[in-house]
N, C-alpha and C positions, 0 to 999 in steps of 0.2 A: 505395586498398580500404578500409574501414572494418571495425574488429574489431565482432566480438561484443555485446562489452559496447557500443558505441554504438547500435547496431539493436535491445539489447532495449530501451535507456533511453527510444530515440525512438520505438520501439511500446509503450510504457507506456502506459495508459489518462492520462494529463492524473496532476494533484495527485491524486486519489483515490483511484489505485492507490498513488501515492507513499505519500499518508496512509493508508493502510490495511497497507503490511503497515511502515512507521513502527511504529502502533503493535500489530501483532503483534510487533515484537521486544522488544518492553516484556511481554508476558505474550500466553496465549490466553485470544481474548476470541467469545461466538456474534455474532448478524448486531443482535441489538437491542442489547450492550453496544456492537456499533463504531461505531455508529448513537450512540447515548447519549454518545460520546468524539469522533466527530465533530462533534454540536451541539457539546457544549461548547468547542472547537476554533474551531469558525466561524462559528458562531451560527445555523448555521439543520442542521433535522433534518432530514437526506436520506431520500427515500423507500426503502420494498425496491425497488422498482425502478428505482435510483442503485446503489443497493449490492451487490443480488446477482448483479449481469452482470458488474460488477467482480470481488468475488469469484469465481463463474464464470470469466472470464479468467486469475484467479492461480491456479483451481486446473491448469488446462488446461496452462497454462507448467513448471506444479509447482513454483512460491513458496511456496503454504501448503496445507494438508492439511485435514483436521478428524474431528472425533471427536462418532457421534451422541452424544446426552446426553440419555436420554429423545425428547422432539418436537425435541431442541436438537442445532444444530449445532457445536459450539467448535473454531473454526479455530485454526490453529498456523501460524507460515512454518518453512519447510524450510530446507536450509542454503543452496539455489539461489537464496531467497527472500530471505537475509542479504546473501549477491554480489547479488543485485540493487539491493539498497537500498541496501547501501554504494558501488555503482556510480553507483547516480540520486542519493544524496549528493552525492556530491565533483563529477558534472555541475552540479548545483544548485546550489552554491559557487563554480566556475565558470565562469555563466553572469552568477549573482548576488550576487557578493563586490561588486560598485562600490555595488550597491543600498542595502548595509547599510553602509558606507563612507560614504556622505550623511549616516548620523544623529548 
């Protein structure tokens, strides 16, 4: 029997959701700010058709919420999102710790 955390991590939409949760753990961001931060980290700016479906799923799960500021939505992490991020970080470390040991 697997725990809810294991299921939660497996169901996250890959690295993009992980990065969005991480970035929102640092500060509130709108969609364009998220895209710019992702570009800075990955070298490629994701298009809205990539970011907004991931945000929609994170909203559905209750991991993020937004506040409307004019025409923009500013996203922030919820306590549930922070818990999910911490679980994902632990799983990431467990899965890839040997990769970083090779440096």
